[in-house]
C-alpha positions in Angstrom: 13.4 136.7 115.3 14.9 139.9 116.5 18.2 140.9 114.9 21.2 142.1 117.0 24.5 143.4 115.6 27.8 144.9 116.4 31.5 144.0 116.9 32.1 140.7 118.7 33.9 140.4 122.0 34.8 137.3 123.8 31.8 135.5 125.5 30.9 136.9 128.9 30.7 134.0 131.3 29.8 133.3 135.0 28.6 130.5 137.2 24.8 130.6 137.2 22.5 129.6 140.1 21.7 126.5 138.2 22.9 122.9 138.8 23.8 120.7 135.9 23.4 116.9 135.9 26.0 115.4 138.2 25.8 118.3 140.7 28.0 120.6 138.7 27.5 124.4 138.8 26.3 125.5 135.3 28.2 128.1 133.3 26.1 131.0 132.1 26.9 133.0 128.9 26.1 136.2 127.1 27.4 137.4 123.7 28.8 141.0 123.7 28.0 142.8 120.4 29.3 146.3 120.6 27.3 148.0 123.3 24.8 145.2 123.4 24.9 142.1 125.6 22.9 139.2 124.2 21.9 136.6 126.8 22.3 133.1 125.4 20.2 131.3 128.0 17.4 129.5 126.2 19.0 129.8 122.8 20.7 126.4 123.0 18.6 123.9 121.0 17.0 126.7 118.9 17.8 128.2 115.5 20.8 130.6 115.7 22.3 132.5 112.8 25.5 134.5 112.9 26.4 136.6 109.9 29.7 138.5 109.3 29.0 141.9 107.8 32.6 142.4 106.5 33.5 145.1 109.0 36.3 144.9 111.6 37.3 147.3 114.4 39.9 147.3 117.1 38.5 146.1 120.5 40.8 148.6 122.3 40.7 151.9 120.4 37.6 151.2 118.2 39.4 152.1 114.9 37.9 150.3 111.8 40.6 148.3 110.1 41.0 145.7 107.3 43.1 143.3 109.5 43.1 142.4 113.2 45.9 141.0 115.3 45.9 139.0 118.5 42.4 139.0 120.0 40.9 141.8 118.0 43.6 144.5 118.0 44.7 146.9 115.3 48.4 146.8 114.6 49.4 149.9 116.6 47.5 148.5 119.7 49.0 145.1 119.2 52.4 146.6 119.0 52.1 149.0 122.0 49.1 148.2 124.2 49.8 146.5 127.6 47.0 144.0 126.8 49.2 142.5 124.1 52.5 142.5 126.1 54.5 139.2 125.9 53.8 138.6 129.6 50.1 138.1 128.8 51.0 134.8 127.2 54.2 134.2 129.2 53.6 135.6 132.7 57.1 134.8 133.9 58.2 137.8 131.7 56.1 140.3 133.6 58.1 143.2 135.2 55.2 144.9 137.0 56.9 144.1 140.4 60.0 146.0 139.1 57.9 149.0 138.2 58.3 148.4 134.4 56.1 147.6 131.5 54.4 149.0 128.4 52.0 151.0 130.6 53.2 151.1 134.2 49.9 152.2 135.8 48.0 149.5 133.8 50.6 146.9 134.8 50.3 147.9 138.4 46.5 147.6 138.3 46.3 144.3 136.5 49.5 142.4 137.3 50.7 143.8 140.6 47.9 142.0 142.4 47.1 138.5 143.8 47.4 135.7 141.2 46.6 132.0 141.4 48.4 129.1 139.9 45.9 126.3 139.2 45.4 122.9 137.8 42.4 122.3 135.6 40.9 119.3 133.8 39.8 119.7 130.1 40.5 116.2 129.0 44.0 116.2 130.5 45.4 118.0 133.5 46.7 121.5 132.7 48.6 124.1 134.7 47.6 127.7 134.3 47.8 131.2 135.8 45.1 133.8 136.5 44.3 136.8 138.6 42.4 135.8 141.7 39.6 138.2 140.6 39.2 136.2 137.4 38.1 133.0 139.1 36.0 131.2 137.9 35.7 133.1 134.6 39.2 132.0 133.5 38.3 128.4 134.0 35.0 128.7 132.2 36.7 130.5 129.3 39.0 127.5 128.8 36.2 125.0 129.1 37.5 123.3 132.3 35.0 120.9 133.9 37.2 120.8 137.1 39.8 123.2 138.5 41.7 123.7 141.8 44.1 126.5 142.9 47.5 125.1 144.0 49.4 128.4 144.7 48.5 131.9 145.7 51.1 134.7 145.1 51.2 138.5 145.3 52.1 139.3 141.7 52.0 137.9 138.1 55.7 137.2 137.5 55.9 134.9 140.5 52.9 132.9 139.3 54.5 132.6 135.9 57.7 131.3 137.5 55.8 128.6 139.3 53.9 127.7 136.1 57.3 127.3 134.3 58.5 125.1 137.0 55.4 122.8 136.7 55.4 122.7 132.9 57.9 119.9 133.2 55.2 117.8 134.7 51.9 119.1 133.2 50.5 120.5 130.0 49.8 124.2 129.7 47.5 124.1 126.6 44.0 122.8 125.9 43.2 120.8 122.7 39.8 122.2 121.8 38.2 119.0 120.3 39.1 117.0 123.3 37.8 119.7 125.6 34.4 119.9 123.7 33.9 116.2 123.7 34.7 115.7 127.4 31.5 115.0 129.3 32.4 112.9 132.4 34.2 114.9 135.2 34.6 111.9 137.5 37.9 110.5 136.1 39.2 114.1 136.0 38.7 114.7 139.7 40.8 111.6 140.5 43.5 112.8 138.1 43.4 116.4 139.5 43.8 115.3 143.1 46.7 113.0 142.1 48.3 115.9 140.2 48.1 118.2 143.2 49.7 115.5 145.4 52.5 115.3 142.7 52.9 119.1 142.8 53.6 118.8 146.6 56.5 116.4 145.7 58.1 118.2 142.8 57.5 121.9 143.4 60.8 123.8 143.7 61.6 124.6 147.3 61.7 128.3 146.4 58.0 128.2 145.9 56.8 125.9 148.7 55.6 128.7 150.9 52.9 129.6 148.3 51.6 126.0 147.9 47.9 125.4 148.6 47.5 121.8 149.7 43.8 121.6 150.4 41.7 124.0 148.3 38.3 122.5 147.2 37.9 121.4 143.6 35.5 123.5 141.6 33.2 121.6 139.2 31.6 123.3 136.2 28.9 122.1 133.8 28.2 123.6 130.4 25.1 124.0 128.2 26.4 121.4 125.7 25.0 117.9 125.4 25.1 115.3 122.7 28.2 116.8 121.0 28.4 116.0 117.3 31.1 113.4 116.8 32.7 115.3 113.9 33.7 118.8 114.8 34.9 121.3 112.3 36.4 124.7 113.2 35.1 127.5 111.0 36.3 131.1 110.5 34.1 134.0 109.4 36.6 135.1 106.8 35.9 131.9 104.9 32.3 131.2 106.0 30.6 134.5 106.6 27.3 133.0 107.7 26.6 130.1 110.1 23.0 129.1 110.5 21.3 126.1 112.1 20.4 124.7 115.5 22.8 125.9 118.3 23.8 122.7 119.9 25.6 124.3 122.8 28.4 126.4 124.3 31.6 125.5 126.1 34.7 127.6 126.8 34.7 130.3 124.1 33.1 128.0 121.5 29.7 128.1 119.9 28.8 124.6 118.6 26.1 124.0 116.0 24.2 120.7 115.6 26.0 119.9 112.3 29.4 120.0 114.0 30.5 123.5 113.0 32.4 125.2 115.8 33.2 129.0 116.1 35.8 130.3 118.5 34.2 133.6 119.5 37.3 135.0 121.2 39.4 134.6 118.1 36.8 136.7 116.2 36.9 139.6 118.6 36.4 142.8 116.6 34.5 141.1 113.7 31.2 142.9 113.0 28.3 140.5 112.9 24.5 140.3 112.8 22.9 137.7 115.0 19.3 136.3 114.5 
């Protein structure tokens, strides 16, 4: 089998022109390895080996380092880069609309643009925020089988403020095992529509003008069937080689048939060989 190698980046994902069982649109995936992009279509169900070479490099500046921070950053980039600003995790802290930030031109380009607040179903109903241009990639990245926009706003901080308001009523995190084991979207659609109706009742009046009462629910299928009942998260620092049959892919997770699970995004910057 051909060998590919390079520093990992988070899985590249999209909605493919393929329909999954139940009428869901199927997520497509490719694995970025440095300047290579390895398509994963057809690799599910086949032998798949991923081997850590021991090298690490910053995904932003490319500097080789011994330790990475966040999602693959060297310490100076983690400290100073706009991609690691507190408002990435907590969008209500964003100051792009005030002309402030770690890198004002970057903030203007990425955060001073239309954002969506959405509800998704990953085993429970979750509230989240994303740039409009990141739909549906953001939903695929978190492994959502269903998602629906509930508010459209002109900048990031406002989306974050709405999310904070709704955290009183909905979760804002995904439990990865529950997400991977979820296979039936039907109960989720009922829950999602009920949740949107609840938003209409509880949303702060200051945000009502941005509410979207009738957006269609997006359904997403994943190349992951017959999930092993016992799932074990592994890290390349402790297990530098994972080999076996690739059972499937969902969210940012590669799942092997023996139940081992690798979060690709959390290994951004790790240098690997793939066979």
